[in-house]
BADRENMI-231911 format. One record per atom (N, C-alpha, C, O): y negated, x negated, z negated. Coordinates in steps of 0.1 Angstrom, whole numbers, plus 5000, padded with zeros to 4 digits. Layout:
// BADRENMI-231911
YXZ/...
//
This chain:
// BADRENMI-231911
497880716770/496680726759/497280776747/497780886748/497280706736/497980786723/496580826715/495580746713/496580956711/495780996700/495180906689/493980916685/495980816684/495580746669/495280606677/495580496673/494580616688/493680476693/492280506693/491980626693/491380406692/490180386695/489680436708/488680516710/490480386719/490180456736/490380596735/489680656743/491280656726/491280816729/489880876720/489280986723/489580806710/488280866705/486980846713/486080926712/487080746722/486080716731/486180816743/485280876749/487380816746/487580946755/487081076754/486381146762/487681116740/487381256735/485781276733/485381376738/485081186728/483781186729/482981206740/482181296741/483281106750/482881116763/482981246770/482081296776/484181306768/484581416776/483981556769/483781656776/483681536756/483181636748/481581656752/481081756757/480781546750/479681556755/479181606768/478281686770/479981546777/479781596791/480381726796/480281776807/481181776786/481681916789/480282026786/479882106794/479781996774/478582086768/477382056777/476482136778/477281956783/475781926789/475881956807/474981946816/477381996808/477582016824/477082166826/476882236816/476882206838/476582346843/478082416839/479182356842/478082526835/479282606831/480182616843/481382606842/479782636854/480882656863/481382526872/481982526883/481082416864/481882276866/482582216855/482982096855/482782306845/483282246833/484782246837/485482146834/485182346842/486882326845/487382236853/488482186853/486182186862/486682076871/486581946862/487381846864/485581936852/485781806840/487181796833/487881696831/487581926830/488781946821/490281886831/491081806828/490181946843/491281906852/491181766853/492181696851/489781706856/489981546860/490381476846/491381396845/489681506835/489981436824/491381466822/492081366817/491981566824/493381566820/494281516829/495381506825/493881466842/494681386850/494481236846/495381156846/493281206843/493181066839/493781056828/494480956829/493881136815/494581116804/496081056808/496680956805/496281146815/497881116820/498080986829/499080916828/497080976838/497280876846/497180726839/497580626844/496580736827/496380606820/497580566814/497680456809/498680636814/499880606810/500780536821/501180426820/500980646833/501680606846/501180676857/501780786859/500080636864/499580706874/500380766885/500080876891/501380706888/502380766898/502980886894/503380956903/503280916881/503781036877/502681176877/502981286874/501281126879/500381266882/500981326895/500881456896/501581266904/501981326915/503281426911/503281546914/504081376905/505181456899/504881576894/505481676897/504081566884/503781706877/502681776886/502481886882/501981716897/501381786903/502081896913/501782006917/503381816917/504281876927/504981976920/504982086924/505481946906/505782066899/505382196896/505982306895/503882176894/502982266890/503082336906/503382446909/502782256913/502382346928/503682446933/503482556939/504982406929/506082456931/506082606922/506582706926/505582586911/505782716902/504782816906/504982936905/503482746911/502382816915/502582886927/502182996927/503382846937/503782916949/504683026947/504383136951/505882986940/506983066938/506483206929/507083316930/505583176922/504983276912/504383396920/504683516918/503683336930/502983436938/503983496948/503783616951/504883446953/506183506959/506583626952/506583736956/506983566940/507683676930/506883796928/507483906928/505483786926/504583896923/504583996936/504784116935/504283916948/503883966960/505284066963/505084176968/506484026961/507784056967/508184176958/508184176946/508684306968/508784436961/510284446961/510784516953/511184376968/512584376968/513184306954/513184186954/513684356945/514284296933/515284186937/515084086929/516184166946/517084076949/515983956954/516083846948/514983966964/513983856967/513483796955/513683676953/512783876947/512283836934/513083756927/512683646924/514383806924/515383706915/515483596924/515283486919/515683596936/515683446945/514683366941/514983266935/513583386944/512183326941/512283266928/512083146926/512683356917/512583316903/513783196904/513483086899/514783216909/515883146907/515382996912/515582886906/514683006925/514582876930/513282796923/513182676923/512482866917/511482816908/511982726895/511682616893/512982796886/513482766877/514582646881/514782556873/515282646892/516082556896/515282416899/515782306896/513982426904/513482316906/512982256893/513282146890/512382336884/512182276872/513282206864/513082086859/514482276863/515582206855/516182096864/516682006858/516182096876/516681986885/515981836881/516581736881/514381856878/513581756876/513881696862/513881576859/514081806854/514081776839/515481706837/515481616828/516681736843/517881686842/518081546849/518881466845/517181536860/517381416867/516681286856/517181176855/515581336851/514781236844/515181206831/515281096826/515581316824/515981336810/517781296806/518281206799/518381376815/519581356815/520581306821/521781316817/520181226832/521281166840/522081056833/523281046836/521380976825/522180876819/523080936810/524180896811/522881046802/523781116794/524981186800/526181166796/524581246811/525781346819/526881236825/528081256825/526181116831/526881006840/527780936829/528980926830/527080896819/527880846806/529080916801/529980846796/529081046801/530081146797/530981156807/532081156804/530681156816/531881166830/532481046829/533681046831/531780906825/532480786827/533580796815/534680756817/533280856802/533980846792/535280946793/536380926786/534981046802/535881136804/537081086814/538181116815/536380996821/537480926833/538480846825/539580836828/537880776814/538380676811/539780726802/540780666800/539480856797/540680916790/541980966800/543080996796/541580956814/542680956822/542880846830/543380846841/542380746825/542680606831/541680556842/541980466849/540580626843/539780596853/538880496849/538480506837/538180386858/537380306856/536080356865/535880316876/535280436859/534180496868/532980426862/532880416850/532180376872/531080316868/529980366880/530080376892/528780406872/527680476882/526380396880/525880376869/525880346891/524480266889/523480336897/523480336909/522780396889/521680486891/520180416893/519280476899/520280286887/518980236885/518280276874/518880346866/516880246873/516080246861/515380386860/514480406869/515580476853/514680606853/513880606842/514380576831/512480636844/511680626835/511380776830/511280866838/511180806818/511280936813/509680966815/508980886809/508981056822/507881106822/507381166806/508081216798/506181146805/505781166790/505381326792/504781376802/505881396781/505881526780/506681636789/506481756788/507681586798/508381666807/508981766800/508981866806/509481776791/509981896784/509181996781/509582116779/507981956779/506782066772/506182116784/505982236784/505882046794/505482126806/506082176816/505582236826/507582146813/508582226819/508782356814/509082446821/508682366798/508582496791/507382586794/507582706794/506382546797/505082596803/505382656814/505082776815/505982586825/506182616838/507182736839/506882836847/508382736831/509282826830/508482966825/508383066832/507982956813/507483066806/506283116818/506283236821/505583046824/504583126834/505383206845/505083316847/506583146852/507283216861/507883306857/507783416862/508783306845/509283446839/508483536835/508883656836/507283496832/506183616829/505683666842/505483786842/505483606850/504983676864/506383766867/506183876873/507583736864/508783806871/508783936861/509284046864/508283916850/508584016840/507384126842/507284236836/506484086850/505284166854/504284176841/503584276839/504384066834/503384056821/502183986823/501283976815/502183926835/500983856839/500783856853/501683876861/499583846858/499283856873/498983706876/498183636870/499683666885/499883496890/498383476893/497783556899/497983336889/496883296895/496783246907/497583166911/495883276915/495683246930/495083126934/495183066945/494383086924/493782936927/494882816919/495282826907/495182726928/495982656923/495282526912/496082486903/494182486913/493282416903/493382466890/493582406880/493182586890/493282656875/494382646870/494482606858/495582686880/496982686872/497282526868/497882486858/496882446877/496882306874/496582266860/497282226851/495082296859/494482266845/495282346834/495282306822/496082456837/496682506824/497982426821/498382416810/498482376830/499682266830/499382146823/499982106813/498382076829/497981916824/496681926815/495981826814/496382026809/495282006799/495881926787/496881956780/495081826787/495481726780/495881726764/496681646759/495081826756/495481826744/497081856740/497681796731/497581976749/498782006749/499881966756/500981996754/499381876767/500781856778/501681766772/502781796776/501381666764/502481596762/503481636749/504681616749/502781696740/503781736729/503381896723/503781926712/502681986731/502482106726/501282116718/500382026720/501082196713/501682336711/501882386725/501082366734/503282496726/503482546738/502882676738/503282776731/501682696748/501182816751/501582886762/502082836772/501383006761/501683106773/500483106782/499483056777/500583156793/499683116803/498583236799/497483196801/498783356794/497683446791/496883396778/495883456773/497283296773/496883266759/495783166763/494683166758/496183096773/495082966775/494382946789/493482866791/494883026799/494083026812/492783096813/491883046818/492683246806/491583306805/490583236795/489383286795/490883116787/489983056780/489382926787/488282886784/490182866798/489982766805/488882816817/488182736821/488882946821/487882996831/486783076825/485783086832/486683116812/485583186807/484583086806/484782966807/483283156803/482083076800/481983066785/481683156777/482482926780/482282916764/481082876759/480482776764/480582936748/479282896743/479582806731/480582816724/478882736728/478782636717/478782676706/477982766704/479782646696/479582706680/479982596671/480982536671/478882596662/478782466655/480082506644/480882416641/480082616640/481282616631/482682586636/483382516629/482982626646/484082596655/484082436661/485082396665/483182376662/482882246665/483582186652/484682136652/482582206641/483182126628/484482166625/485182066624/485082266624/486582266622/487282186632/488282136628/486882166644/487882106653/487781946650/488681866653/486481906644/486381776640/487381746626/487981636625/487381846617/488081826605/489681826610/490481746605/489981906618/491481926622/491681786629/492781746626/490981706636/491181576642/491481496630/492581446629/490681486622/490681376611/491781386603/492481296600/491981546596/493181556589/494681476597/495481406592/494581526611/495581476617/495981356621/497081306623/494481286621/494781136620/495281066609/495980966609/494781136599/495181096585/496681086584/497280986581/497281196587/498581256585/499581146595/500781116592/498981086605/499781016615/499480866610/500480786608/498380816607/498180666608/498280636590/498480516587/498180726580/497980696568/499180716561/499480646551/500280826566/501280866560/502580846571/503480766567/502580896581/503880886590/503880736595/504980676593/502980676599/503280536602/503480436591/503780316593/503280486578/503480386567/504980426561/505580346554/505480536566/506780546563/507780496572/508980466569/507380486582/508180466595/508880326592/510080336594/508480206587/509280116587/510180126576/510980036577/510180206566/511080206555/512380286563/513580266561/511780396572/513080476576/513680386587/514980376587/512980326596/513880246606/514680126598/515880096602/514280066589/515279976578/516380036576/517479986579/516280166568/517180246562/518180266574/519380226571/518080306586/519080356594/519480266603/520080306614/519180166600/519680036605/520879966597/521579866601/520880036584/521879996574/523480046577/523580166581/524579986575/525880036579/526080156568/525780136556/526580286572/526680396564/527680376552/527480446542/528680276554/529480256544/528880166533/529480166522/527880096535/527180026525/526280116517/525980066506/525880236520/524880336515/525680406503/526880436503/524780456492/525380556484/524680686488/523880706497/525280786479/524780926483/523380936481/522681006489/522780866469/521180886468/520380806479/519280836481/520980706485/520480646496/520380746507/519280746513/521180806511/521480896522/520081006519/519181026527/520281056508/519281166503/517881126507/516981186514/517880976500/516280926503/515980926518/514980976523/516880856524/516680836539/516480976545/515680986555/517181086542/516581216549/515281266544/514681326552/514781256533/513681296530/512481216535/511381276537/512681086537/511980996543/511581026558/510481036562/512681056565/512481076578/511981226581/511381246592/512281326573/511881426573/510181456570/509481546575/509881356560/508481356560/507781286570/506681326573/508481176576/507881096584/507481196597/506281206600/508581256603/508581346616/507581466610/506781516618/507481506599/506681606597/505081556598/504281606605/504881476592/503481416591/503281376606/502281416612/504081306612/503781276627/503481376636/502581346644/504281486637/504381606648/503181676643/502281696651/502981716629/502081816626/500681736625/499581796623/500481606625/499281546625/498881546641/497781576644/499881516651/499781556667/499281676669/498381696677/499981786662/499181916666/497981926661/497081986667/497781876647/496281916643/495281846652/494281906656/495581726657/494381656669/494481716680/493481716687/495681786685/495681866695/494781976696/493881986704/495182046686/494482186682/492882156680/491982226684/492582056674/491082006672/490581966683/489482006687/491081886690/490581856704/490281976714/489481966722/490982046713/490682176721/489582246715/488682286723/489482276702/488582346698/487082286697/486182356693/486982156701/485882086706/485182156716/483982186715/485982196728/485582246738/485582406736/485582476746/485682456725/485482616724/486982696728/487082826730/487982586729/489182666730/490082666719/490182566712/490882776716/491882786703/493282776707/493682836716/493982696700/495282696701/495782746687/495182736677/496982806687/497882856677/498082746668/498082636673/498182776656/498782666645/500182636648/500882746650/500782536649/502282476651/502682476638/503982486639/502382466624/503082416614/502282496602/501082496601/503082546594/502682596580/503682566569/504682636567/503282456563/503982426551/505482426554/505982486545/506182386562/507682406563/508482396553/509482476551/508282286545/509082226533/508882336521/509682326511/507882436522/507982536511/508882666514/509182756506/509382666527/510182776532/511282806520/511782726512/511482946521/512482996509/513683056517/514383156513/513982996528/515083066537/515182986551/514282936557/516382976556/516282896570/515382986580/514582946588/515783116578/514883186588/513083156586/512183136595/512783156573/511583126569/510882986573/509682966573/511882896575/511782746580/511182756593/510082706595/511982816602/511782836616/510482916619/509882896629/510082996611/508483046611/507682946607/506482976610/507682856603/506682746597/506882616606/505882546608/508082586612/508182456618/507982476633/508582566640/507182396638/507182376653/507182536657/507982586664/506182596653/506082766655/506082776670/507082846675/505382726678/505182776694/506582736700/506882806710/507482636697/508682606702/509582726698/509982806706/509982746686/510882866681/510182986687/510983056693/509083016687/508683136694/509083156708/509383266712/508983016718/509483016728/510883036732/511283076742/511782986721/513182986724/513183156718/513783216727/512983216710/512983336705/512783426718/513683506720/511883416727/511483486735/511883496750/511783596757/512383346755/512783326765/514483286764/515183256774/514983276752/516583256752/516983346741/517483446746/516983336729/517483416721/517583566722/518683626724/516383636721/516183756725/516683816737/517083936736/516583756748/517083816759/518383776761/518983836771/519183686755/520583676750/521083776742/522283816743/520283846732/520983936723/520484086728/520784176721/519784106738/519684216745/518684266736/518684396736/517884226730/516784286722/515684256730/515684156737/514484346729/513384346737/512284196732/511984176720/511984126742/511284016738/509984026735/509484136737/509183926730/507883946727/507083856736/507683786744/505683856734/504983776742/503583696737/502483726739/504183606728/503183536720/503783386713/504983366712/503083326711/503183196707/503083206690/502383126683/503483276686/503283276670/504483356664/505283406672/504683356652/505783426644/506883336643/507583336632/507183236654/508483146653/509683246651/509683356657/510683206643/512183296643/511583426637/512283456627/510683506640/510383616632/511183746636/510583846641/512483746635/513383836641/514183906629/514883846622/513884046627/514984096617/516184156624/515984246632/517284116622/518684156626/519284256620/519484246608/519584366625/519984496619/521584476617/522184516607/522284406626/523484396625/523984236627/524484186637/523784186613/523884026613/525383986615/525683866616/526284076617/527784026619/527984056636/529184046640/527084096643/527184106658/527883996666/527383886667/528884016670/529283916680/528283846689/528183726691/527383966696/526783916705/525483856700/524883786708/525083886687/523783836682/524283696677/523483606676/525483676673/525783546667/525983436679/525383326678/526783486690/526783396702/525383366707/525183246711/524383456708/523183426713/522583316703/522083216708/522683326689/521883256679/522583106684/521683016686/523583076685/524282956684/524382886697/524682766698/523882996711/523782926720/522382896722/522182796728/521382956718/519982916719/519582796711/518882706716/520182796698/519982666691/520682536696/520282416695/522082566702/522782446709/521582396721/521382276722/521082486728/520282446739/518982396734/518382306740/518482446722/517282396718/517382256712/516382186712/518682216707/518982086703/519081996714/518681886712/519582016726/519781946737/518481936746/518481866756/517382016741/516081996746/515281896739/514381836745/515681876727/515081786721/515481596723/514881506719/516481596730/517181476734/518381486742/519081586742/518781376749/519981366758/520981286749/521381176753/521581336737/522381316729/523081406721/522381506719/524381406716/525181496710/524581506696/524981596689/523781426692/523381446678/522581536679/522681616670/521481556687/520681686688/521481816690/521181906683/522381836698/522881956700/523781986684/523982106681/524081886677/524781906664/523681946654/523982016645/522381896657/521181926647/520982076652/520782166644/520982106665/520782246668/521882356662/521482466656/523182326663/524082386654/524082386641/524382496636/523882306635/523482296621/522582386616/522882456607/521182406623/520482516619/520882656621/520682756613/521582656634/522282786634/523082826626/523182946624/523882746621/525082776612/524282826599/524582926594/523382766594/522682826582/521982936584/522083026575/521182956592/520683076596/521783196597/521683306590/522983166605/523883286604/524283306589/524583416584/524383196583/525183226568/523883306559/524083406551/522883256562/521783336555/521683476559/521383556550/521883516571/521783666574/523383726567/523483836562/524183656567/525383716561/525283746547/525983836542/524583646539/524383666525/523283736521/523183766509/522283756529/521083856527/521183966516/520583966506/522284066521/522484186513/522984166499/522784246490/523784046499/524184046485/523183946475/523183936463/522183876484/520983836474/519983906469/519283866460/519884056476/518884136472/518984166459/517884206453/520084166452/520184216437/519684106428/519484136416/519383956434/518883886423/517583886421/516883896430/517083856408/515783876403/514583786417/515183696423/513483806419/512783756430/512483616427/512483536436/512183576415/511783456409/513083326412/512883216416/514183396408/515383316409/515883316424/516483226428/515583416433/515883426448/514983316455/515483246464/513583296451/512683226456/512883096454/512783016463/513283036442/513382916435/514782856444/514882756450/515782956441/517182896446/517082896462/517682806467/516382986468/516182986483/515582836488/515982776497/514482806479/513682706483/514182556483/513982456490/515082556472/515782456469/516982426479/517182316484/517582516482/518782526493/518182506507/518682416514/517082566510/516282546524/515882406525/516082336536/515182346514/514882206514/515982116517/515782046527/516882126510/518282036513/518682046525/518981946531/518982166531/519482176544/518782146555/519182096565/517482156552/516382116565/516381966565/516581906575/516181906552/516381736550/517481676554/517381576562/518681736550/519781656556/519981686570/520581606577/519581806577/519481816591/518781706598/519081686610/517881626592/517281526599/518181386601/517881286608/519381386593/520081286595/521081296609/521181196616/521481386612/521881386629/520581366639/520581306649/519581416635/518581396645/518181276648/518081236660/517881196637/517481036634/518680946637/518380826638/519880976637/520880886639/521380866651/521680956658/521680736654/521980686669/523080756676/522980776688/524280806668/525380876673/525980966662/525580966651/526881036667/527381146658/528481076649/528681126638/529180976652/529880886643/529080836630/529480846619/527780796634/526980766622/526680866612/526780856600/526180966621/525581086615/526581166607/526181236598/528081176610/528881216602/529181146591/529381206580/529280986592/529480906581/528280906572/528480886560/527080926576/526080946565/526181086557/526081086545/526381176563/526481286555/527781316548/527881406539/529081206552/529881216542/529781156532/530481186522/528881056533/528580996518/527981096506/528181086494/527081226513/526781326504/527681396494/527381456484/528981386501/530181496500/530981376487/531681406478/530581276490/531381156478/531081156467/530281066464/531581226456/530881226441/530981106436/530281076425/531681016442/531480876434/530780786442/531180666443/529580846448/528680756456/527480806453/526580816461/527380836440/525980876435/525380776423/524480816415/525980666422/525880576410/524980456415/524580376406/524780436427/523980286430/522880316439/522780426446/521880226439/520580236449/520780086455/520979986448/520680106469/520980006478/519479956481/519279836479/518580046485/517379976490/516579916480/516879906468/515479856484/514379816474/513879946465/514080066469/513279916452/513080036447/511780086450/511580216449/510980016455/509580096460/509880196471/508980286474/511080186478/511380276490/511480426482/510780526485/512380406472/512380556466/511380626460/511180746462/510480536453/509280546445/508280626455/507780726452/508080556467/507080576477/507480746482/506680836481/508380746486/509180876489/508780996481/508081086485/509280976468/508881066458/507381106454/506981216450/506580986457/505081006454/504681086468/503881176465/504881066480/504681136491/504881296490/504181386493/506081296485/506781436488/505881506477/505281606481/505781456465/504981536454/503381556459/502781666457/502981466465/501781466469/501581596481/500681676482/502381586486/502281676497/502381846490/501481926493/503381866481/503381986472/502081996464/501782106462/501481916461/500281906453/499281956464/498482046461/499081896474/497981936483/498282076488/497282136492/499482156488/499382266492/498882356481/498182456483/499182316466/498782406457/497182376454/496482466449/496682256458/495482216457/494382326466/493282376462/494982326480/494482406490/494582556484/493682636487/495282586478/495182736473/494382736464/493582836463/494182656455/493282666444/491782666448/490982736444/491582566459/490182546465/489982706472/488882766470/490882766479/490482866486/489982986475/489483086480/490182996463/489783076453/488783026443/488483086433/488282896447/486982846439/485882896445/485882966456/484782856439/483382916442/483082806458/483782706461/482182866463/481882796476/481182656473/481182576483/480682606458/479982476455/481182396453/481082276456/482382446447/483282356443/484082326457/484482216460/484182436464/485182396476/484482336486/485182266494/483282356489/482582236498/482382116491/482582026498/482082096478/482081956471/483581876475/483581766480/484581966472/485881896474/486181846489/486481736492/485881966498/486181916511/485281796516/485681716524/484181786513/483281666516/483881536511/483981436518/484181546496/484881396490/486381396497/486881286497/486981486501/488281456508/488181406521/488881306525/487181476529/486881416544/486381286543/486781206552/485681236533/485081096532/486181006528/486180896534/487181046520/488380966518/489280946529/489680836532/489581056537/490181066550/489580976559/490280886563/488380986562/487780906572/487780756568/487780666577/487680716553/487680596552/489080546555/489080436560/489980586553/491680546551/491780536568/492280436572/491380636576/491580626591/490780516595/491180446604/489580486590/489080356595/489780236593/489580136600/490580226581/491180116577/492580096586/492979996590/493080206589/494480206596/494680266609/495780266615/493480316615/493680316628/493980226639/493080146643/495080236645/495680136652/496780196662/497080306659/497280136671/498580226675/499780146672/500480086681/499980166658/501280106652/502780176656/503780116657/502580296658/503580376664/503280516670/502680606664/503880516685/503580646690/504180766683/504980766674/503880866688/504280996682/505581026685/505981026697/506481046675/507881056677/508281166689/509281146696/507381276691/507781386699/507581346716/507981416726/506781216715/506481186728/507781126736/507581106748/508881096731/509981096739/510881206741/512081186745/510481336739/510881446741/510281526754/510681646756/
//
């Protein structure tokens, strides 16, 4: 079931009404049943897979917590992590791994062929795998007492607003909210409705309308494109994926809020970031926070944190440390591969790691510049780097990605425009509209309550009208494929 469908609206209304009318001691059963139904409406047989995966982590986490011998605790942890990673590798990376083995064999004159049949990628497997890993590791770290009731743990894993594409929450952030007695709060309920409306607007009115232009552009041969075309493609897909994924996150946050459950924000105007480090404090915040706490900081030998906020908010005292640099590139390489079974995603991870590393090295030298110059220059460079980074993320293979990025470096490729004129105009208008929306939001925050409420009412009426016109499942959410 997609968020951008009438069926989801009916599902959400039905579950929400039933939730607040039911006795408090039965609500979590409704949440569990609704979540399993939500997933089963896509493919019912994968409900058994996700339930099995959840039971493995539930069982092993109890073993880890109850065991007093460190070697046994590590063994249980390894078994839990191995089960999760084997399932992820099989469903998501089998074709990729065997394809690379086949190519390697051809280099040595071997004609290897592997026939493993058709493997269907379960929706959200990367996200609920991260949930399971963080839960087990937190229990191993003695940060969290394992849940002894399997249905409560299963509700945490399959809770439908965040199961498919996040936000990625820690157990201590969500499980207490699922088990406590929530009281109806009209203000929270209203803000949840607004989140859903704004999220649907970003998806159906912006992301889905940009999508056909992006698809057509990336089907063109790189040699036929100008540098201006490539820049426009990068900005177009950068805007599409931002509106698509932040729209999903808003709908997820709003849906949970209707039940009195709070999720952390997942985006904070990332294209206004003034540094690569700042970008990853604003983009997919719960993922970069997860990478920080379970990969980067442990590899760096720095004390980890325990929250799904802050993103890559790590101050490095030794930017030239070999260990820190290796940890940075390793973590971002793995994060790239987490997004998809293609070398293009690994390159995307290395791309961002490189600019974060360069930013660290240059920070002491930039401190002498005036603040205005540093902020404007940092914003311009960060925007360019983050947008160009979407080229390998969207390209079908590395050869295409390198060819497109190579056009940017060709000084003789800036004099022509290949696509229809309205493509460039639409992307420019949408980008400027996004910037205007940020400044309008800041201005309204400082305005009188009468002006602010009047503007919010008018905006919600406009958003609701546009959603009514465009609400249909034109495109699934981009991050569903991860």
